[in-house]
Backbone as numpy.savetxt, mean C-alpha at the origin, in Angstrom:
# Nx Ny Nz CAx CAy CAz Cx Cy Cz
18.59 66.45 12.19 17.81 65.23 12.42 17.11 64.87 10.75
17.08 63.51 10.40 16.73 63.45 9.07 15.26 63.44 9.04
14.67 63.67 7.81 12.96 63.76 7.66 12.61 62.07 7.75
11.59 62.34 8.05 10.73 60.80 8.09 9.94 60.87 7.00
9.91 59.81 6.02 9.28 59.72 4.95 7.81 59.20 5.08
6.76 60.03 5.07 5.52 59.56 5.71 4.84 58.64 4.56
5.44 58.46 3.35 4.94 57.36 2.69 5.41 55.89 2.70
6.31 55.55 3.87 7.31 54.39 3.83 6.03 53.73 4.64
6.17 52.50 4.20 5.28 51.39 4.96 5.39 51.20 6.54
4.37 51.30 7.26 4.63 51.24 8.74 4.68 49.68 9.07
5.48 48.99 9.72 5.75 48.03 10.18 4.70 47.29 10.92
4.32 46.24 10.87 3.08 45.70 11.86 3.90 44.77 12.47
3.18 44.53 13.80 3.76 43.42 14.98 4.55 43.96 15.82
4.99 43.37 16.79 5.65 43.63 17.92 7.19 43.57 17.31
8.18 44.22 17.67 9.77 43.96 17.58 10.05 42.45 17.62
10.43 41.72 16.59 11.05 40.53 17.45 10.04 39.37 17.06
8.89 40.00 16.57 7.72 38.66 16.70 8.09 37.81 15.71
7.73 36.27 15.67 7.95 35.27 14.52 6.63 35.43 13.79
6.68 35.43 12.69 5.49 35.26 11.57 5.23 33.76 11.90
3.81 33.42 12.13 3.38 32.35 11.79 2.96 31.79 10.69
3.24 30.54 10.48 2.93 29.78 9.29 1.17 29.58 9.18
0.72 29.73 8.19 -0.72 29.51 7.84 -1.03 27.98 8.33
-2.27 27.66 8.77 -2.67 26.51 8.88 -2.39 25.59 7.69
-1.82 24.27 7.70 -2.09 23.21 6.17 -0.94 23.79 5.38
0.19 24.74 5.95 1.20 25.01 5.12 2.24 23.89 4.97
2.20 23.11 6.01 3.24 21.87 5.83 2.70 20.84 4.71
1.06 20.87 4.91 0.69 19.65 3.63 0.71 20.26 2.31
0.53 21.55 2.05 0.66 21.95 0.79 2.33 22.25 0.35
3.17 22.24 1.33 4.76 21.74 0.92 5.05 20.77 0.39
4.05 19.42 1.37 4.46 18.29 0.86 3.89 17.69 -0.38
2.46 18.41 -0.64 2.02 18.16 -2.01 2.75 18.66 -3.14
3.43 19.94 -3.10 4.37 20.27 -4.05 5.53 19.50 -4.27
6.00 18.65 -3.18 7.09 18.03 -3.46 6.69 16.78 -4.01
5.43 16.25 -3.87 5.18 15.23 -4.53 4.99 15.31 -6.06
4.26 16.65 -6.20 4.00 16.55 -7.78 5.27 16.91 -8.62
6.41 17.62 -7.78 7.55 17.50 -8.66 8.19 16.32 -9.19
7.75 15.13 -8.31 7.89 13.69 -8.90 7.36 13.54 -9.73
7.72 13.77 -11.29 6.70 13.37 -12.42 6.13 11.99 -12.40
6.97 10.74 -12.44 6.66 9.52 -12.48 5.69 9.27 -11.51
6.00 9.65 -10.00 5.02 9.65 -9.28 3.56 10.04 -9.32
3.71 11.18 -10.04 2.35 11.79 -10.34 1.69 11.26 -11.31
2.18 10.85 -12.31 1.72 9.87 -13.32 1.15 8.64 -12.81
1.76 7.97 -12.11 1.62 6.61 -11.36 0.53 6.91 -10.38
0.29 7.99 -9.76 -1.08 8.28 -9.01 -2.07 8.05 -9.95
-2.05 8.73 -11.27 -3.06 8.89 -12.10 -3.51 7.49 -12.59
-2.44 6.89 -12.93 -2.73 5.47 -13.35 -3.47 4.45 -12.38
-2.92 4.70 -11.20 -3.21 3.79 -10.18 -4.60 4.06 -9.87
-5.27 5.32 -9.75 -6.49 5.87 -9.42 -7.32 5.47 -10.65
-6.98 5.37 -12.03 -7.52 4.75 -13.35 -8.22 3.62 -12.93
-7.02 2.49 -12.69 -7.18 1.28 -12.31 -8.14 0.93 -11.53
-7.87 1.68 -10.26 -8.85 1.27 -9.11 -10.37 1.64 -9.45
-10.49 2.91 -10.34 -12.02 3.21 -10.86 -12.47 2.20 -11.77
-11.50 1.91 -12.87 -11.88 0.75 -13.56 -12.47 -0.53 -13.02
-11.51 -0.96 -12.19 -11.94 -2.38 -11.12 -13.10 -2.13 -10.64
-13.55 -1.28 -9.92 -14.33 -1.33 -8.79 -15.77 -0.72 -9.57
-15.63 0.28 -10.50 -16.78 0.79 -11.23 -17.18 0.50 -12.37
-15.89 0.13 -13.08 -16.10 -0.25 -14.63 -16.68 -1.87 -14.67
-16.44 -2.54 -13.56 -16.73 -3.69 -13.67 -18.44 -4.10 -13.56
-19.02 -3.12 -12.91 -20.51 -3.06 -12.73 -20.89 -2.36 -14.12
-20.32 -1.92 -14.63 -20.95 -1.30 -15.71 -20.79 -1.90 -17.08
-19.71 -2.77 -16.99 -19.40 -3.70 -18.13 -20.39 -4.63 -18.45
-21.08 -4.67 -19.66 -22.08 -5.49 -20.36 -21.75 -7.12 -20.07
-20.60 -7.65 -19.64 -20.53 -8.88 -19.54 -20.05 -9.10 -17.98
-20.49 -10.16 -17.49 -19.96 -10.78 -16.22 -18.78 -11.52 -16.16
-17.90 -11.54 -15.17 -16.70 -12.35 -15.22 -17.18 -13.76 -15.09
-18.30 -14.09 -14.74 -18.59 -15.40 -14.42 -19.89 -16.04 -15.15
-20.25 -15.49 -16.07 -21.22 -15.73 -17.11 -20.71 -16.04 -18.42
-20.99 -16.94 -18.94 -20.40 -17.57 -20.22 -21.20 -16.33 -21.41
-20.23 -16.28 -22.62 -20.62 -15.96 -23.45 -20.64 -16.86 -24.94
-21.59 -16.40 -26.08 -21.73 -17.56 -27.16 -20.28 -17.47 -27.97
-19.22 -16.55 -27.66 -18.01 -16.46 -28.45 -17.06 -17.15 -27.79
-16.33 -18.17 -28.33 -15.27 -18.96 -27.70 -13.82 -18.82 -28.69
-12.91 -18.30 -27.63 -11.61 -18.23 -28.20 -11.70 -16.98 -29.34
-12.24 -16.21 -28.82 -12.29 -14.88 -29.84 -10.90 -13.92 -29.53
-10.43 -13.28 -30.56 -9.35 -12.50 -30.37 -9.77 -10.95 -29.79
-9.24 -10.32 -29.47 -9.60 -8.84 -29.21 -10.28 -8.27 -29.92
-11.35 -7.72 -29.69 -12.21 -6.85 -30.83 -13.13 -5.77 -30.08
-13.78 -5.09 -30.71 -14.79 -4.22 -29.99 -15.51 -4.59 -29.12
-16.21 -5.91 -29.51 -17.34 -6.47 -28.65 -16.40 -7.00 -27.51
-15.39 -7.57 -27.43 -14.68 -8.20 -26.45 -13.15 -7.69 -26.19
-12.94 -6.42 -26.03 -11.62 -5.57 -25.99 -10.26 -6.59 -25.75
-10.39 -7.43 -24.74 -9.58 -8.51 -24.22 -9.81 -10.02 -24.83
-10.69 -10.19 -25.70 -10.64 -11.16 -26.52 -11.69 -12.42 -25.36
-11.91 -13.40 -25.66 -12.41 -14.47 -24.76 -11.53 -15.68 -24.69
-11.80 -16.58 -23.68 -11.20 -17.68 -23.60 -11.82 -18.97 -24.20
-11.51 -20.05 -23.98 -12.01 -21.43 -24.72 -13.30 -21.50 -24.18
-13.61 -21.35 -23.02 -15.21 -21.51 -22.44 -16.03 -20.35 -22.79
-15.50 -19.43 -23.53 -16.31 -18.22 -23.60 -16.63 -17.11 -22.63
-15.74 -17.09 -21.55 -15.72 -15.85 -20.62 -14.93 -14.66 -21.49
-15.69 -13.53 -21.03 -15.12 -12.26 -21.38 -13.94 -11.95 -20.67
-12.88 -11.76 -21.29 -11.46 -11.62 -20.53 -11.51 -10.23 -19.94
-12.10 -9.38 -20.56 -11.95 -7.74 -20.07 -12.46 -7.89 -18.50
-13.88 -8.69 -18.56 -14.68 -8.78 -17.23 -13.82 -9.57 -16.27
-12.95 -10.43 -16.59 -12.36 -11.32 -15.96 -11.10 -10.48 -15.10
-10.56 -9.81 -16.27 -9.22 -8.89 -15.39 -9.92 -7.77 -14.54
-10.98 -7.14 -14.77 -11.53 -6.01 -13.98 -12.00 -6.66 -12.62
-12.32 -8.02 -12.59 -12.72 -8.67 -11.28 -11.41 -9.06 -10.58
-10.43 -9.82 -11.51 -9.09 -9.82 -10.89 -8.25 -8.64 -10.44
-8.38 -7.36 -10.90 -7.53 -6.36 -10.72 -8.52 -6.20 -9.24
-9.52 -6.15 -9.32 -10.35 -5.70 -8.07 -9.86 -6.39 -6.72
-10.03 -7.74 -6.99 -9.56 -8.92 -5.90 -8.06 -8.54 -5.55
-7.29 -8.29 -6.39 -5.91 -8.24 -6.17 -5.50 -6.66 -5.34
-6.42 -5.72 -5.68 -6.34 -4.44 -5.05 -6.84 -4.52 -3.71
-7.99 -5.44 -3.55 -8.75 -5.68 -2.16 -7.45 -6.26 -1.24
-6.83 -7.49 -1.68 -6.07 -8.08 -0.75 -4.85 -7.26 -0.51
-4.37 -6.63 -1.45 -3.13 -5.44 -1.28 -3.34 -4.57 -0.21
-4.53 -3.89 -0.25 -5.01 -2.80 0.66 -5.25 -3.68 1.97
-5.95 -4.66 2.31 -5.87 -5.73 3.28 -4.70 -5.77 4.13
-3.90 -6.43 3.26 -2.36 -6.44 3.78 -1.54 -5.34 4.28
-1.80 -4.40 3.47 -0.94 -2.86 3.76 -1.76 -2.38 5.33
-2.91 -2.86 5.26 -3.85 -1.81 6.30 -3.44 -2.70 7.81
-3.54 -4.32 7.65 -3.49 -4.87 8.88 -2.01 -5.04 9.21
-1.18 -5.23 8.35 0.43 -5.22 8.82 1.17 -3.90 9.08
0.35 -2.67 8.55 0.67 -1.40 9.04 0.21 -1.12 10.41
-0.81 -1.47 10.39 -1.45 -0.84 11.88 -0.88 -1.64 13.13
-0.66 -3.06 12.73 -0.53 -4.02 13.92 0.78 -3.97 14.14
1.65 -3.72 12.73 3.18 -3.74 13.05 3.76 -2.14 13.75
2.98 -1.18 13.45 3.31 -0.02 14.12 3.05 0.03 15.31
2.23 -0.45 15.83 1.67 -0.35 17.28 3.09 -1.37 17.91
2.96 -2.58 17.42 3.96 -3.51 18.05 5.33 -2.83 18.22
5.95 -2.22 17.14 7.35 -1.58 17.13 7.25 -0.63 18.16
6.25 0.25 18.32 6.24 1.55 18.77 6.19 1.20 20.42
5.44 0.00 20.86 5.25 -0.41 22.27 6.92 -1.06 22.79
7.37 -1.86 21.81 8.55 -2.60 21.95 9.72 -1.38 22.13
9.61 -0.33 21.50 10.56 0.78 21.51 10.55 1.70 22.45
9.36 1.70 22.90 9.13 3.01 24.04 9.42 2.24 25.35
9.07 1.16 25.47 9.45 0.30 26.67 10.66 0.04 27.19
11.36 -0.53 25.82 12.82 -1.02 26.06 13.00 -2.05 27.05
14.27 -2.51 27.54 14.55 -3.37 28.49 14.35 -4.72 27.89
13.59 -5.62 28.86 13.13 -6.82 28.72 12.09 -7.06 27.83
11.11 -6.01 27.68 9.76 -6.06 26.98 10.10 -5.81 25.49
11.09 -5.26 25.23 11.48 -5.04 24.01 12.24 -6.19 23.44
13.06 -6.85 24.32 13.78 -8.13 23.61 12.75 -9.15 23.34
11.60 -9.29 24.55 10.93 -10.58 24.12 10.10 -10.19 22.90
9.46 -8.65 22.61 8.96 -8.66 21.47 9.67 -8.66 20.32
10.76 -8.27 20.15 11.58 -8.48 18.85 12.35 -9.60 18.92
12.08 -10.57 19.84 12.17 -12.19 19.34 10.96 -12.65 18.90
10.08 -12.53 19.47 8.92 -12.88 18.58 8.79 -12.36 17.04
8.80 -11.49 16.84 9.43 -10.96 15.93 10.49 -11.71 14.77
11.42 -11.77 15.39 12.42 -12.68 14.48 11.98 -14.07 14.24
11.27 -14.57 15.34 10.45 -15.96 15.10 9.66 -15.96 14.11
8.67 -14.89 13.75 7.80 -15.09 12.42 8.49 -14.98 11.66
9.72 -14.13 11.65 10.48 -14.25 10.18 11.36 -15.49 9.86
11.43 -16.18 10.60 12.37 -17.22 10.40 11.64 -18.24 9.97
10.39 -18.32 10.40 9.44 -19.76 9.97 8.41 -19.21 9.35
8.23 -18.35 8.28 7.09 -17.96 7.37 6.43 -19.10 6.79
7.33 -20.05 6.25 6.74 -21.36 5.37 5.65 -22.22 6.02
5.81 -22.20 7.49 5.04 -22.93 8.37 3.72 -22.31 8.62
3.49 -20.95 8.63 2.47 -20.16 8.84 1.66 -20.12 7.42
2.12 -20.10 6.43 1.60 -20.22 4.92 0.88 -21.55 4.65
1.63 -22.92 5.11 1.23 -23.89 4.99 0.03 -24.51 5.90
0.09 -23.93 7.11 -0.82 -23.97 8.07 -2.34 -23.46 7.89
-2.01 -21.77 7.17 -3.44 -21.35 6.85 -4.10 -21.71 5.30
-2.97 -21.66 4.69 -3.50 -22.05 3.10 -4.07 -23.55 2.96
-3.83 -24.28 4.05 -4.49 -25.77 4.08 -5.82 -25.57 4.18
-6.52 -24.75 4.80 -7.71 -24.43 5.02 -8.29 -23.38 3.85
-7.55 -23.00 3.06 -7.96 -21.98 2.03 -8.73 -22.67 1.05
-8.28 -24.09 0.83 -8.74 -24.70 -0.48 -10.30 -24.92 -0.02
-10.71 -25.21 1.47 -11.83 -25.67 1.97 -12.80 -24.38 1.91
-12.00 -23.10 1.82 -13.14 -21.96 1.78 -12.93 -20.99 0.64
-13.17 -21.57 -0.43 -12.93 -21.04 -1.70 -13.67 -19.65 -1.70
-14.99 -19.16 -1.24 -15.78 -18.23 -1.34 -15.01 -17.08 -0.60
-14.12 -16.97 0.47 -13.36 -16.13 1.37 -11.81 -16.38 0.94
-11.45 -17.17 -0.12 -10.02 -17.14 -0.19 -9.28 -15.94 -0.23
-10.00 -14.95 -0.85 -9.04 -13.70 -1.09 -8.62 -12.99 0.30
-9.70 -12.84 1.26 -9.53 -12.70 2.72 -8.57 -13.18 3.16
-8.58 -14.76 3.14 -7.60 -15.55 3.79 -6.15 -15.39 3.47
-5.95 -15.19 1.82 -4.74 -14.80 1.34 -4.00 -13.55 1.89
-4.99 -12.57 2.10 -4.52 -11.16 2.61 -4.27 -11.18 3.90
-4.91 -12.07 4.87 -4.54 -12.04 6.13 -3.18 -12.90 6.27
-3.07 -13.95 5.71 -1.76 -14.39 5.47 -0.77 -13.59 5.06
-0.62 -13.36 4.32 0.26 -12.20 4.03 0.41 -11.11 4.85
-0.75 -10.57 5.42 -0.57 -9.79 6.45 0.57 -10.47 7.73
0.03 -11.38 7.75 0.80 -12.11 9.20 2.33 -12.23 9.15
2.84 -12.24 7.61 4.02 -12.55 7.18 4.90 -11.24 6.98
4.07 -10.07 6.79 4.77 -8.88 6.62 4.96 -7.93 7.60
3.95 -8.17 8.64 3.92 -7.07 9.75 5.34 -7.09 10.56
5.94 -8.16 10.75 7.35 -7.92 11.36 8.16 -6.95 10.94
8.39 -6.57 9.72 8.98 -5.66 8.66 8.78 -4.40 9.10
7.30 -4.15 9.38 7.13 -2.67 9.64 7.55 -2.51 11.24
7.06 -3.82 11.91 7.54 -3.48 13.53 8.93 -3.35 13.64
10.07 -3.79 12.99 11.41 -3.58 13.27 11.58 -2.05 12.62
10.95 -1.72 11.66 11.29 -0.32 11.22 10.89 0.52 12.42
9.52 0.48 12.74 8.88 1.55 13.63 9.75 1.35 14.87
10.05 0.46 15.36 10.80 0.30 16.63 12.25 0.70 16.59
12.93 0.62 15.38 14.34 1.58 15.30 13.94 3.17 15.36
12.68 3.66 14.86 12.59 4.75 14.72 12.04 5.42 16.11
11.30 4.68 16.90 10.77 4.88 18.28 12.05 5.27 19.18
13.28 4.23 18.92 14.37 4.35 20.03 14.97 5.91 20.02
14.78 6.51 18.77 15.23 8.13 18.59 14.25 9.05 19.03
12.94 8.84 18.91 11.60 9.86 19.12 11.25 9.56 20.57
11.95 8.49 21.13 11.45 8.40 22.72 12.46 9.57 23.75
13.48 9.99 22.98 14.43 10.79 23.71 13.95 12.29 23.30
13.00 12.54 22.51 12.64 13.78 22.27 12.27 14.59 23.44
11.83 15.94 23.24 11.67 16.66 24.48 10.02 16.66 24.62
9.60 16.45 23.58 8.02 16.48 23.94 7.75 15.14 24.72
8.32 13.95 24.26 8.05 12.64 24.94 8.38 12.60 26.48
9.51 13.19 26.68 9.89 13.51 28.16 8.86 14.43 28.80
8.33 15.37 28.21 7.39 16.14 28.74 6.28 15.75 29.10
5.67 14.64 28.08 4.40 13.90 28.33 4.54 13.17 29.64
5.76 12.30 29.69 6.05 11.48 30.65 6.01 12.09 32.11
6.61 13.36 32.22 6.58 13.88 33.44 5.42 14.65 33.90
4.54 14.90 32.86 2.76 15.21 33.37 2.03 13.80 33.45
2.53 12.77 33.53 1.83 11.58 33.77 1.13 10.93 32.97
1.54 11.32 31.60 0.81 10.62 30.44 0.95 8.84 30.57
-0.19 7.99 30.25 0.00 6.80 29.90 0.66 6.71 28.83
1.33 5.37 28.58 1.87 4.77 27.47 1.09 4.92 26.08
-0.12 4.34 26.14 -1.08 4.57 25.06 -1.04 5.88 24.61
-1.17 6.93 25.53 -1.24 8.21 25.16 0.01 8.59 24.24
0.95 8.28 24.91 2.27 8.51 24.04 2.58 8.16 23.07
2.00 6.94 22.84 2.20 6.11 21.47 1.30 6.77 20.60
0.01 6.99 20.88 -0.92 7.44 19.75 -1.05 8.95 19.68
-0.54 9.66 20.35 -0.38 11.13 20.52 0.82 11.65 20.19
1.99 11.24 20.24 3.27 11.62 20.44 4.15 11.00 19.32
4.25 9.64 19.68 4.82 8.73 18.78 4.39 8.41 17.18
3.43 7.75 17.21 3.17 7.27 16.04 2.68 8.66 14.84
2.17 9.85 15.38 1.96 10.84 14.50 3.48 11.26 13.92
4.18 11.11 14.42 5.83 11.64 14.24 6.49 10.67 13.30
5.93 9.50 13.49 6.64 8.42 12.80 6.01 8.01 11.30
4.71 8.87 11.29 3.93 8.30 10.10 4.21 8.78 8.78
5.07 9.69 8.50 5.70 9.59 7.05 6.65 8.42 6.75
7.11 7.57 7.60 7.96 6.36 7.28 6.95 5.18 7.51
5.97 5.45 8.25 4.87 4.25 8.23 4.49 4.27 6.65
3.81 5.52 6.50 2.92 5.34 5.25 4.07 4.98 3.89
5.37 5.41 3.66 6.05 4.79 2.84 6.24 3.24 2.83
6.37 2.85 4.23 6.34 1.29 4.29 5.14 0.83 3.96
4.13 1.13 4.41 2.77 0.62 3.74 2.70 0.61 2.37
3.04 1.70 1.94 2.85 1.85 0.34 3.67 0.69 -0.38
5.20 0.50 0.09 5.70 -0.38 -0.43 5.06 -1.85 -0.34
4.44 -2.01 0.93 4.00 -3.40 1.08 2.57 -3.49 0.27
2.01 -2.62 -0.34 1.19 -2.70 -1.21 1.56 -3.53 -2.63
2.63 -2.89 -2.71 3.36 -3.52 -4.04 3.64 -5.03 -3.81
4.14 -5.26 -2.61 5.14 -6.41 -2.21 3.52 -7.48 -2.47
2.67 -6.88 -1.47 1.37 -7.90 -1.71 0.79 -8.18 -2.90
0.81 -7.51 -3.79 0.30 -7.50 -5.13 0.94 -8.90 -5.78
2.32 -8.75 -5.79 3.28 -9.65 -6.39 3.05 -10.95 -5.53
3.25 -10.84 -4.07 2.80 -12.16 -3.28 1.70 -12.83 -3.65
0.44 -12.33 -3.92 -0.96 -12.82 -4.27 -0.79 -13.41 -5.62
-0.07 -12.75 -6.43 0.24 -13.38 -7.61 0.61 -14.60 -7.77
2.05 -14.63 -6.92 2.85 -15.74 -6.83 1.74 -17.03 -6.12
1.18 -16.68 -5.25 0.36 -17.63 -4.76 -0.66 -18.05 -5.47
-1.55 -17.44 -6.24 -2.63 -17.83 -7.09 -1.93 -18.54 -8.36
-0.57 -18.11 -8.30 -0.09 -18.85 -9.92 0.15 -20.22 -9.41
0.60 -20.44 -8.25 0.86 -22.08 -7.96 -0.41 -22.76 -7.39
-1.55 -21.94 -7.32 -2.71 -22.51 -7.14 -3.00 -22.50 -5.56
-2.44 -21.59 -4.39 -2.69 -21.50 -3.42 -3.27 -20.25 -2.89
-3.61 -19.50 -4.13 -4.48 -18.25 -3.64 -5.85 -18.31 -3.82
-6.33 -17.21 -4.37 -7.77 -17.03 -4.71 -8.50 -18.20 -5.69
-9.50 -18.67 -5.01 -10.03 -20.02 -5.70 -11.20 -19.62 -6.52
-11.37 -20.65 -7.69 -12.67 -20.44 -8.65 -13.97 -20.52 -7.61
-15.28 -20.16 -7.82 -15.26 -19.21 -9.20 -14.87 -17.88 -8.99
-14.56 -17.44 -8.06 -13.91 -15.97 -8.06 -12.47 -15.98 -8.70
-12.03 -14.94 -8.99 -10.63 -15.01 -9.62 -9.61 -13.77 -9.28
-8.55 -13.72 -9.64 -7.62 -12.52 -9.44 -6.51 -12.55 -10.46
-5.66 -11.74 -10.73 -4.71 -11.55 -11.84 -4.01 -12.59 -11.83
-3.35 -12.78 -10.62 -2.54 -14.39 -10.54 -2.94 -15.53 -11.05
-4.17 -15.42 -10.57 -4.90 -16.77 -10.91 -5.15 -16.84 -12.68
-5.64 -15.57 -13.01 -5.85 -15.65 -14.78 -4.35 -15.91 -15.22
-3.27 -15.33 -14.90 -2.00 -15.62 -15.38 -1.70 -17.29 -15.31
-2.09 -17.93 -14.28 -1.84 -19.31 -14.00 -2.56 -20.22 -15.02
-3.98 -19.70 -15.12 -4.80 -20.64 -16.08 -4.52 -20.62 -17.32
-4.08 -19.27 -17.67 -3.50 -19.18 -19.20 -2.63 -19.46 -19.59
-1.57 -19.96 -18.92 0.11 -20.05 -19.36 0.36 -20.90 -20.36
-0.68 -21.79 -20.58 -0.67 -22.89 -21.63 -1.04 -22.16 -23.00
-1.58 -21.14 -23.01 -2.26 -20.53 -24.29 -1.28 -19.44 -24.78
-0.05 -19.38 -24.13 0.69 -18.31 -24.60 0.82 -18.15 -25.98
1.20 -19.37 -26.44 1.58 -19.13 -27.83 0.30 -19.32 -28.99
-0.67 -19.93 -28.66 -2.06 -20.06 -29.35 -2.80 -19.09 -29.10
-3.01 -18.41 -27.82 -4.00 -17.35 -27.66 -3.27 -16.19 -26.78
-2.10 -15.59 -26.99 -1.40 -14.75 -26.27 -2.24 -13.95 -25.52
-3.32 -13.47 -25.83 -4.11 -12.38 -25.33 -4.57 -12.77 -23.88
-4.91 -13.83 -23.61 -5.13 -14.50 -22.52 -4.03 -14.33 -21.38
-2.99 -14.42 -21.73 -2.04 -14.54 -20.86 -1.28 -13.16 -20.36
-1.15 -12.12 -21.78 -0.63 -10.77 -21.45 -1.33 -9.76 -20.75
-2.54 -9.57 -21.18 -3.25 -8.67 -20.65 -3.53 -8.77 -19.20
-3.76 -9.94 -18.37 -3.66 -9.91 -16.91 -2.18 -9.62 -16.42
-1.30 -10.11 -17.14 0.19 -9.82 -16.86 0.50 -8.17 -16.68
-0.13 -7.50 -17.94 -0.08 -6.10 -17.98 -0.43 -5.42 -16.92
-1.53 -5.69 -16.56 -2.35 -4.97 -15.17 -1.34 -5.05 -14.01
-0.78 -6.61 -13.81 -0.13 -6.93 -12.70 1.09 -5.49 -12.66
1.85 -5.98 -13.86 3.07 -5.07 -14.08 2.52 -3.32 -13.67
1.48 -2.97 -14.25 1.05 -1.50 -14.21 0.67 -1.06 -12.50
0.07 -2.24 -11.90 -0.23 -1.87 -10.46 0.89 -2.12 -9.80
1.94 -2.96 -9.92 3.28 -2.89 -9.23 4.24 -1.81 -9.38
4.39 -1.30 -10.48 5.15 -0.13 -10.94 4.47 1.11 -10.57
2.90 1.28 -10.57 2.48 2.68 -10.14 2.68 2.98 -8.64
2.45 1.64 -8.12 2.51 1.64 -6.47 3.88 2.07 -6.03
4.87 1.23 -6.63 6.32 1.72 -6.42 6.89 2.86 -6.77
6.23 3.59 -7.65 6.57 4.93 -7.84 5.96 6.07 -6.94
4.66 5.66 -6.94 3.91 6.61 -5.77 4.58 6.50 -4.26
5.19 5.32 -4.31 5.96 5.36 -2.93 7.42 5.84 -3.06
7.97 6.02 -3.98 8.96 7.16 -4.25 8.66 8.63 -3.88
7.46 8.74 -4.67 6.90 10.23 -4.64 6.80 10.68 -3.12
6.32 9.66 -2.43 5.82 10.04 -0.96 6.89 9.93 -0.13
8.11 9.03 -0.52 9.62 9.26 0.26 10.10 10.43 0.21
9.89 11.22 -1.07 10.57 12.44 -1.51 9.67 13.54 -0.65
8.39 13.52 -0.55 7.70 14.57 -0.05 7.58 14.74 1.39
7.93 13.62 2.08 7.84 13.46 3.51 9.40 13.59 4.09
10.43 13.66 3.32 11.73 13.89 3.51 12.14 15.34 3.38
12.44 16.26 4.32 12.53 17.53 4.11 13.84 17.79 3.39
14.87 16.94 3.56 16.04 16.96 3.12 16.24 16.85 1.65
15.25 16.56 1.30 15.18 16.48 -0.32 14.34 17.44 -1.15
13.86 18.45 -0.36 12.96 19.27 -0.90 13.35 20.25 -2.03
14.73 20.35 -2.02 15.48 21.30 -3.15 15.99 20.33 -4.06
15.92 18.90 -3.96 16.83 18.47 -5.12 16.09 18.03 -6.32
14.97 18.28 -6.43 13.92 18.05 -7.60 13.61 19.32 -8.28
13.64 19.28 -9.88 13.32 20.49 -10.21 11.57 20.40 -10.40
């Protein structure tokens, strides 16, 4: 009979016992996956700096976006880092204000379209049948006639200049929620066949309980990525609307409005055009790269693809 090694470690736990993961382990794993995406990490830092600069820096800067300065058409300097326009407005203060408004519009669009579209798609996919058919035809109707909604809402936008940024955000949200709804509905069609949904139904759980307790939490990865993409789309859409005169109205401003107002000065005072355009590019690119990083972090099949 072999001797027993008294120094050998004694195994703990019952035979066949499965070791449980520590609470929060999946979230730490997602964070590590996100940090492996270098562009996404840098973009998150850049976007965070832009948000802080827009919402905090504007109140600390010694010039206001709507107050004249005695310096007209001054090129970039220490006193005016982005220069001034022909009327004496400090462009740096205006760009900070425009960045703030553009980010507010983008977040409003992402929040409203993401929330409404997710619930709409989840209800349609979970019920199925005629309810699904009717709800998806409404989605198709909104996608077919977006110009009518834009014309109807933006017609009153000019008369309500002080709240024009909120109106622009609501218009863009009304035009983008169907894309979220269709994506979530397709995902719910597969999730509704899972065991936990069948178990909840067998216990008599209500449809709202199943949607908000089981369906949407398991679809949150796809929803987050889609909403992130909608932020970048909303930034560019707001820029386009303001550029053609149907977006944010003076005396308020946005990045698209600044580009539109200063396009004629591109050859004589290029700083008035390029600095707002640079901020638009930085916001759109950083949000897109953050979306790529979130997609990799939430996709378990790509956990080992990035070094």
